[in-house]
C-alpha positions in Angstrom: 142.8 247.9 -17.7 145.5 250.2 -19.1 147.8 249.3 -16.1 147.3 245.6 -16.8 148.0 246.1 -20.5 151.2 248.0 -19.6 152.3 245.2 -17.3 151.7 242.5 -19.9 153.5 244.6 -22.5 156.5 245.1 -20.1 156.6 241.4 -19.3 156.5 240.5 -22.9 159.3 242.9 -23.6 161.4 241.3 -20.9 160.7 237.8 -22.1 161.7 238.7 -25.7 164.9 240.4 -24.4 165.7 237.2 -22.3 165.1 234.9 -25.2 167.2 237.1 -27.5 170.1 237.2 -25.0 169.9 233.4 -24.5 170.0 232.9 -28.3 173.2 234.9 -28.4 175.0 232.7 -25.9 177.4 230.1 -27.5 175.7 226.8 -28.2 178.5 224.8 -29.7 181.5 224.5 -27.4 185.0 223.1 -28.0 187.0 222.6 -24.8 190.8 222.2 -24.5 191.4 221.3 -20.9 190.3 218.4 -18.8 189.2 220.3 -15.8 187.2 222.9 -17.8 185.4 220.1 -19.7 184.5 218.4 -16.4 183.2 221.7 -15.1 181.0 222.3 -18.2 179.6 218.8 -17.5 179.1 219.5 -13.8 177.2 222.7 -14.7 174.8 220.6 -16.7 176.0 221.8 -20.1 177.8 218.7 -21.5 175.3 218.6 -24.4 176.9 221.9 -25.7 180.3 220.3 -26.1 181.0 219.3 -29.7 184.7 218.6 -29.3 187.3 218.1 -26.5 191.1 217.7 -26.2 192.9 214.5 -25.1 193.1 215.6 -21.5 189.3 215.6 -21.3 188.7 212.0 -20.1 186.0 212.5 -17.5 183.1 211.9 -17.4 183.5 208.8 -19.6 180.9 210.1 -22.0 183.4 212.8 -23.2 185.5 210.1 -24.8 182.8 209.7 -27.5 183.2 213.3 -28.7 185.5 214.3 -31.6 189.0 214.9 -30.4 191.0 218.1 -31.2 194.3 216.6 -30.0 196.5 217.6 -27.1 195.8 221.0 -25.6 199.3 222.3 -26.3 199.4 221.1 -29.9 196.1 222.2 -31.4 195.4 222.8 -35.1 193.0 225.4 -36.4 191.6 223.2 -39.1 190.5 220.4 -36.7 188.8 222.9 -34.4 187.1 225.0 -37.1 185.7 221.9 -38.8 183.5 221.4 -35.7 181.9 224.8 -36.4 182.2 226.0 -32.7 180.6 229.1 -31.3 183.4 229.3 -28.7 186.7 227.6 -27.8 187.5 227.5 -24.1 190.9 226.6 -22.6 193.5 227.6 -20.1 196.9 229.4 -20.7 198.2 225.9 -21.2 196.4 225.8 -24.5 198.3 226.6 -27.7 200.2 227.2 -29.8 199.5 231.0 -29.8 199.5 231.2 -33.7 196.7 228.6 -33.8 194.6 230.6 -31.3 195.1 233.7 -33.5 193.9 231.7 -36.5 190.8 230.6 -34.7 190.0 234.1 -33.6 190.7 235.4 -37.1 188.0 233.0 -38.3 185.5 234.6 -36.0 185.4 232.1 -33.2 185.8 233.6 -29.7 188.6 232.1 -27.6 187.9 232.2 -23.9 191.1 231.8 -21.8 191.0 230.7 -18.2 193.8 230.5 -15.6 195.1 227.1 -14.6 196.3 228.4 -11.2 195.6 225.8 -8.5 193.7 227.8 -5.9 190.1 228.5 -4.8 190.0 232.1 -5.9 191.0 231.1 -9.4 188.4 228.3 -9.5 185.7 230.7 -8.3 186.5 233.1 -11.2 186.5 230.2 -13.6 183.1 228.9 -12.6 181.6 232.4 -12.6 183.0 233.0 -16.1 181.6 229.7 -17.3 178.3 230.6 -15.7 178.1 233.8 -17.6 178.9 232.0 -20.9 176.1 229.5 -20.1 173.7 232.2 -18.9 173.4 230.5 -15.5 175.4 232.4 -12.9 173.3 231.1 -10.0 174.1 227.4 -10.8 177.8 228.2 -11.2 177.9 229.9 -7.8 176.1 227.0 -6.2 178.6 224.5 -7.7 181.5 226.6 -6.4 180.0 226.8 -3.0 179.6 223.1 -2.8 183.2 222.5 -3.9 184.4 225.0 -1.2 182.4 223.2 1.5 184.1 220.0 0.5 187.5 221.6 0.7 186.7 223.2 4.1 185.9 219.7 5.4 189.1 218.4 4.0 191.1 221.1 5.6 189.6 220.5 9.0 190.2 216.7 8.7 193.9 217.3 7.8 194.3 219.7 10.7 192.9 217.2 13.1 195.1 214.4 11.9 198.3 216.6 11.9 197.7 217.6 15.5 198.7 214.1 16.5 200.7 212.8 13.5 203.9 213.9 11.8 203.5 215.3 8.3 205.0 212.9 5.8 207.5 213.9 3.2 206.1 213.3 -0.3 207.3 213.3 -3.9 205.0 213.2 -6.9 206.4 211.8 -10.2 204.8 212.4 -13.6 205.9 210.1 -16.3 205.1 208.2 -19.5 205.2 204.4 -19.4 207.4 204.7 -16.3 210.3 206.3 -18.2 212.1 209.6 -17.4 209.8 210.8 -14.7 209.5 214.5 -13.8 209.3 215.5 -10.2 206.5 218.0 -9.4 207.8 221.1 -7.7 206.3 224.3 -6.3 203.6 226.3 -8.1 202.1 223.2 -9.7 198.7 221.5 -9.3 200.6 218.5 -7.9 202.1 220.6 -5.2 198.7 221.9 -4.2 197.4 218.3 -4.2 200.1 217.1 -1.9 199.6 220.0 0.6 195.8 219.7 0.6 196.1 216.0 1.3 198.3 216.7 4.3 201.7 216.0 2.9 204.9 218.0 2.6 206.4 218.3 -0.9 210.1 217.5 -0.6 210.8 219.1 -4.1 211.9 222.7 -3.7 212.2 223.7 -7.4 209.4 225.3 -9.4 207.4 223.5 -12.0 208.2 220.0 -13.3 211.9 219.0 -13.4 213.7 215.8 -14.2 215.9 214.6 -11.4 218.9 212.4 -11.4 218.5 209.0 -9.8 221.0 210.1 -7.1 219.0 213.2 -6.2 215.8 211.1 -6.2 217.2 208.6 -3.8 218.7 211.4 -1.7 215.3 213.0 -1.0 214.1 209.6 0.2 210.4 210.4 0.6 208.1 208.6 3.0 205.3 208.6 0.4 205.7 208.4 -3.3 202.8 209.4 -5.6 203.0 208.8 -9.3 200.9 209.8 -12.4 201.5 208.1 -15.7 200.2 209.6 -19.0 200.0 206.3 -20.8 199.6 203.5 -18.3 197.4 203.0 -15.2 197.1 200.7 -12.2 199.5 197.9 -11.6 201.0 198.2 -15.1 202.0 201.8 -14.4 203.4 201.0 -11.0 205.4 198.1 -12.5 206.7 200.2 -15.3 207.8 203.0 -12.9 209.8 200.6 -10.7 211.3 198.7 -13.7 212.4 201.8 -15.5 213.7 203.4 -12.3 215.3 200.6 -10.2 216.8 203.2 -7.8 213.3 203.7 -6.4 213.5 200.3 -4.7 216.0 201.8 -2.2 213.7 204.6 -1.0 211.7 204.2 2.2 208.3 204.9 0.5 208.7 201.8 -1.8 210.1 199.7 1.0 207.1 200.6 3.2 204.6 200.1 0.3 203.5 203.7 0.4 203.4 204.2 -3.4 200.1 205.6 -4.7 198.7 206.6 -8.0 196.8 209.7 -9.2 195.1 210.3 -12.5 197.3 212.6 -14.5 194.2 214.5 -15.8 193.8 215.8 -12.2 197.0 217.7 -12.7 196.2 219.8 -15.8 193.9 222.7 -16.4 193.4 223.9 -12.8 191.2 222.4 -10.1 188.6 220.0 -11.2 185.4 218.6 -9.6 186.9 215.1 -8.8 189.7 216.6 -6.6 187.9 216.6 -3.2 187.2 212.9 -3.3 190.8 212.0 -4.4 192.2 214.3 -1.7 190.2 212.4 0.9 191.6 209.2 -0.3 195.2 210.5 -0.5 194.9 211.7 3.1 194.0 208.2 4.2 197.0 206.9 2.2 199.4 209.5 3.7 198.2 208.7 7.2 197.3 205.0 7.3 197.8 204.8 11.0 195.1 207.5 11.5 192.4 205.6 9.5 190.4 205.1 12.6 190.1 208.8 13.3 188.6 209.7 10.0 
């Protein structure tokens, strides 16, 4: 009887401890980063989000939440008005003075890396899992993402065994004007490589190119992301504002494809494997029957 009582007492103690620790976890989240917001949703915790930045466009339900503005141009007042328990974002979030103000008001700021690689994503998901008190779910979500990427890698390797790797450029612009070319060490560069392309840009980061240089690179495939337009309107604006593009082989061959710009900020997001699969089919249309 005493042994049973001790076991009940021990179990009750553990239960109280668990409830107490769960209560200490942040319940009101503000997220400044599209990929992070998507991962919070993918981890089943979208109900904890009370505010998001303008890059948090997916899932569609996030658009109904209060906006804190663009992740690089945050204001302390707007964020603090939402009474958050935590602000999450990547090193792209800022300005630094605003983050210090928020911390000074007693709100923890959790910074994540926006580096585009699996090791960074694993660390991000495990960190989110700890903040949510659900490490097991976070590990499972990462494992499923990695499995998708492993399948993508195998598919690309099989196609490249019999097909030449296309030269690709990715342009990031606004209503078609003054596009920036995505170089090395960017999420766009990772996207191109994982889809089976070769990024023709050799610089680091995003850099405006002259029309002459753009035409000189003459990519086989052109990918574009527009921050304000989408679909045919974005494509038309890009070609209208940059008539030199009409002379490159990608445009002549009709190999011009669009990606959602929110896929290029905040690190790797949950929608990437599906878009990579589609891009591979677009990069290698002649291999469609082998996929």
